[in-house]
C-alpha positions in Angstrom: -76.8 -23.1 41.7 -73.6 -21.3 42.7 -73.6 -17.6 42.9 -71.0 -15.4 41.2 -68.0 -13.8 42.9 -66.8 -10.4 41.7 -63.5 -8.9 42.7 -62.7 -5.2 42.1 -59.0 -4.3 42.4 -57.5 -3.6 39.1 -59.3 -0.3 38.4 -61.2 2.1 40.6 -64.9 1.9 40.1 -68.3 3.2 41.1 -70.9 0.7 42.1 -74.5 1.6 41.3 -77.7 -0.3 40.6 -80.5 -0.1 38.1 -83.4 -2.4 37.5 -81.9 -5.0 39.9 -78.6 -5.0 38.0 -75.3 -4.1 39.7 -73.4 -1.5 37.5 -69.6 -1.5 37.8 -68.7 1.8 36.3 -65.0 2.0 35.8 -63.0 5.3 35.8 -63.9 7.2 32.6 -66.9 5.2 31.6 -69.4 7.4 33.5 -68.0 10.6 32.1 -68.0 9.3 28.5 -71.6 8.1 28.9 -72.6 11.4 30.5 -71.0 13.6 27.9 -73.6 15.1 25.6 -76.4 12.9 26.8 -77.6 14.7 29.9 -77.3 11.5 32.0 -76.2 11.4 35.6 -72.9 9.7 36.3 -74.9 7.3 38.5 -77.0 6.2 35.5 -74.8 5.5 32.5 -76.2 4.6 29.2 -76.9 0.8 29.5 -76.8 0.4 25.8 -73.1 1.1 25.5 -70.9 -2.0 25.0 -68.6 -1.1 27.9 -71.5 -0.7 30.4 -73.1 -3.9 29.3 -69.9 -5.8 30.2 -70.2 -4.6 33.8 -73.8 -5.1 34.4 -74.6 -8.1 36.6 -78.0 -9.2 38.1 -77.7 -8.7 41.9 -79.6 -12.0 42.4 -76.7 -13.8 40.7 -74.1 -12.5 43.1 -72.9 -14.2 46.2 -69.7 -12.3 47.0 -68.5 -8.8 46.0 -64.9 -8.3 47.1 -63.6 -4.7 46.8 -59.8 -4.1 47.0 -59.5 -0.7 45.3 -59.3 2.2 47.8 -61.0 4.6 45.4 -64.1 2.5 44.9 -67.4 4.3 45.6 -70.9 3.1 46.2 -74.5 4.3 46.1 -76.7 3.5 49.0 -79.0 1.7 46.6 -76.2 -0.6 45.5 -75.5 -1.7 49.0 -79.1 -2.2 50.0 -80.0 -4.1 46.8 -77.0 -6.4 47.2 -78.1 -7.1 50.8 -81.7 -7.7 49.7 -80.4 -10.2 47.1 -78.5 -12.1 49.7 -75.0 -11.1 48.6 -72.1 -10.3 50.9 -69.8 -7.3 50.3 -66.2 -7.7 51.5 -63.9 -4.6 51.8 -60.1 -4.9 51.9 -57.6 -2.7 53.6 -54.2 -1.5 52.5 -52.6 -4.9 53.0 -55.2 -6.3 50.5 -56.7 -8.5 53.2 -60.5 -8.3 54.0 -61.2 -5.9 56.9 -65.0 -5.7 56.9 -68.1 -7.7 55.7 -71.5 -6.4 55.0 -74.0 -9.2 55.4 -77.8 -9.2 54.8 -80.2 -9.4 57.7 -81.8 -12.8 57.4 -85.4 -13.1 56.2 -85.5 -16.8 57.1 -89.0 -17.7 58.3 -87.6 -19.6 61.3 -84.9 -17.1 62.3 -86.2 -16.5 65.8 -86.5 -20.2 66.6 -83.0 -21.0 65.1 -81.3 -18.3 67.1 -83.1 -19.6 70.2 -81.7 -23.0 69.4 -78.2 -21.5 69.3 -78.7 -19.8 72.6 -80.2 -22.9 74.3 -77.7 -25.3 72.8 -76.3 -27.6 75.5 -72.7 -28.3 76.2 -73.0 -32.0 75.1 -74.1 -31.2 71.5 -71.6 -28.3 71.3 -68.8 -30.7 72.2 -70.0 -33.3 69.7 -70.3 -30.8 66.9 -66.7 -29.6 67.6 -65.5 -33.1 67.6 -66.9 -33.7 64.1 -65.4 -30.4 62.9 -61.9 -31.1 64.3 -61.9 -34.7 63.0 -63.0 -33.5 59.5 -60.3 -30.8 59.5 -57.5 -33.2 60.4 -58.7 -35.7 57.7 -58.8 -32.9 55.2 -55.3 -31.8 56.2 -54.1 -35.4 55.7 -55.6 -35.4 52.2 -53.2 -32.6 51.2 -50.2 -34.8 51.9 -48.9 -37.9 50.2 -50.8 -41.0 51.3 -47.7 -42.9 52.0 -46.0 -40.2 54.0 -45.3 -40.4 57.7 -47.1 -37.1 58.3 -50.3 -38.4 56.5 -50.3 -41.6 58.7 -49.7 -39.5 61.8 -52.7 -37.2 61.0 -55.0 -40.0 60.3 -54.1 -41.6 63.6 -54.8 -38.3 65.4 -58.1 -37.9 63.7 -59.2 -41.3 65.1 -58.2 -40.2 68.6 -60.4 -37.1 68.7 -62.8 -37.3 71.6 -65.8 -35.2 72.6 -64.8 -31.6 72.7 -61.2 -32.4 71.7 -59.9 -32.2 75.4 -56.4 -33.2 74.3 -56.3 -30.4 71.8 -55.4 -32.8 69.0 -56.2 -30.0 66.5 -53.1 -28.1 67.7 -51.0 -31.3 67.7 -52.1 -32.0 64.1 -51.3 -28.5 63.0 -47.6 -28.9 64.1 -47.3 -32.1 62.0 -49.3 -30.7 59.1 -47.6 -27.3 58.5 -44.1 -28.7 58.6 -45.1 -31.3 56.0 -47.1 -29.0 53.8 -44.3 -26.4 53.6 -41.1 -28.2 54.3 -38.0 -26.2 55.2 -35.8 -24.9 52.4 -32.3 -24.0 53.4 -32.5 -21.3 56.0 -36.3 -20.8 55.5 -38.7 -22.6 57.8 -42.4 -21.9 57.6 -44.4 -20.9 60.6 -48.1 -20.2 60.4 -48.6 -16.6 61.6 -52.0 -15.0 61.0 -51.8 -11.4 59.8 -48.2 -12.0 58.8 -47.7 -10.3 55.4 -44.9 -12.6 54.3 -45.7 -15.5 51.9 -47.3 -17.9 52.1 -49.1 -16.5 55.2 -50.5 -13.7 53.2 -52.0 -16.1 50.7 -53.5 -18.2 53.4 -55.0 -15.2 55.2 -56.6 -13.9 52.1 -58.1 -17.3 51.2 -59.4 -17.9 54.7 -61.0 -14.5 54.8 -62.9 -15.3 51.5 -64.1 -18.6 53.0 -65.1 -16.9 56.2 -67.3 -14.4 54.4 -68.9 -17.0 52.3 -69.7 -19.2 55.3 -71.1 -16.2 57.2 -73.4 -15.4 54.3 -74.6 -19.1 54.3 -75.2 -18.9 58.1 -77.3 -15.8 57.8 -79.3 -17.4 55.0 -80.0 -20.4 57.2 -81.4 -18.1 60.0 -78.4 -18.5 62.3 -76.6 -15.7 64.1 -72.8 -15.7 63.2 -71.7 -14.3 66.5 -72.9 -17.2 68.6 -70.3 -19.9 68.2 -70.2 -23.5 69.3 -66.5 -23.4 70.2 -65.1 -20.0 69.4 -66.4 -17.5 71.9 -64.3 -14.3 71.7 -66.6 -11.5 72.9 -65.1 -9.1 70.3 -65.6 -11.5 67.4 -68.9 -11.1 65.5 -68.2 -14.2 63.4 -67.5 -16.9 66.0 -69.9 -19.4 64.4 -68.4 -18.8 60.9 -65.0 -19.4 62.4 -66.2 -22.7 63.8 -67.6 -23.9 60.4 -64.7 -22.7 58.3 -62.2 -24.9 60.1 -62.6 -28.1 58.1 -62.6 -26.0 54.9 -59.2 -24.4 55.5 -57.2 -27.2 53.9 -58.9 -26.4 50.5 -57.2 -23.0 50.7 -53.9 -24.6 52.0 -53.7 -26.7 48.9 -54.1 -23.8 46.6 -51.8 -21.5 48.5 -49.1 -24.2 48.4 -49.4 -24.5 44.7 -49.3 -20.8 44.1 -46.4 -20.4 46.5 -44.4 -23.2 44.8 -45.1 -21.5 41.4 -43.5 -18.3 42.7 -46.7 -16.3 43.5 -45.7 -14.5 46.7 -47.7 -11.3 46.6 -51.5 -10.6 46.6 -51.6 -9.3 43.0 -54.8 -9.5 41.0 -54.1 -12.8 39.3 -53.2 -14.5 42.5 -56.3 -13.2 44.3 -58.4 -14.3 41.4 -57.0 -17.8 41.7 -57.8 -18.0 45.4 -61.3 -16.7 44.8 -61.9 -19.8 42.6 -62.2 -21.8 45.8 -65.9 -21.0 45.7 -66.2 -22.9 42.4 -64.3 -26.0 43.7 -66.3 -29.2 43.2 -67.0 -30.8 46.6 -68.8 -33.8 48.1 -71.3 -33.4 50.9 -72.2 -36.1 53.3 -72.8 -39.3 51.5 -72.9 -37.6 48.1 -69.7 -38.2 46.1 -70.1 -34.8 44.4 -72.8 -32.2 44.6 -71.3 -29.3 42.8 -69.4 -26.1 43.6 -68.5 -25.2 47.2 -70.6 -22.0 47.1 -73.7 -24.1 46.4 -72.8 -26.6 49.2 -72.3 -24.0 52.0 -76.1 -23.3 52.4 -76.6 -27.0 53.0 -73.7 -27.1 55.4 -75.3 -24.2 57.4 -78.7 -25.8 57.3 -77.3 -29.1 58.6 -75.9 -27.2 61.6 -79.3 -25.7 62.2 -80.9 -29.1 62.2 -78.2 -30.4 64.6 -78.9 -27.6 67.0 -82.7 -28.2 66.9 -82.5 -32.0 67.2 -79.6 -32.3 69.6 -78.0 -34.8 67.2 -74.9 -34.2 65.0 -76.2 -34.1 61.5 -73.4 -32.0 59.9 -72.9 -32.2 56.2 -69.3 -30.9 55.8 -68.1 -30.1 52.3 -65.2 -32.3 51.3 -63.0 -31.9 48.2 -62.6 -35.2 46.4 -59.1 -36.5 45.7 -57.7 -35.2 42.4 -55.1 -32.9 40.9 -53.7 -30.5 43.4 -54.6 -27.4 41.5 -57.6 -28.1 39.3 -58.7 -24.5 39.7 -55.3 -22.9 40.1 -52.7 -21.6 37.7 -50.8 -24.0 35.6 
């Protein structure tokens, strides 16, 4: 079952917890509950209608994304969310995620699985990266018209990917893909630049960050250590493995960012962010299954398939794939 995603950006709030329930206490609610009742602002009257609307079981939460600078937390809220397996993502002034609080895994085989990561040989690493790159290029092609030259070019590149992608076909595909996904308009030509605040780069960065946090949570739940990657290896990156696994999922965000951009959504306002967060509810297929349900429910199986691959020395990746269909089934209309 997919877990819920909560985004806090419209109003400042205080996050507390009681009886395993996350309390999202918006500005003014605590004081009104406290008035005349002798209650602490951290413990509002749960019987009030307003409080009941912002009371969520922590075990139902997968991602809590905070984008209001005046949000406050109790220590109990943070620890209870972590114990329930939820990830907390904090955004900066540019509305893009800057930090992630992940639970420490309680997986029964964590020591063995981290050992498998450390002892992983170069051969299986290259084979896994090959599968990831090929799946990414195919997913990129699925965002383009099937009869377009760019689609045919991407599918040809996907067939050419060899162990470890020594020809860097991933980069070659990117050049073909971006120019086709966001064609030039007059004097405007799109160039993919991470951390660029201009649209649609800002939309892409936000969506990718959400995916990255969700993948990192799934990896921890599978007993894997997100910092030990199979291809990414930046010593200052604590999420190398998450960055590896997120690659074939990026086109899901690309599709939605293009739709939003074409509809005139250029800034990271609350409605736009809410639409991008719906990526976690997108229906995906996994392996030989045509559909298995929402992406958030598929990610733990994706992470577990990586753990099996590392343990067995054989590629057994189950990469989530969005089936063909309307471009924006979870986007604004």
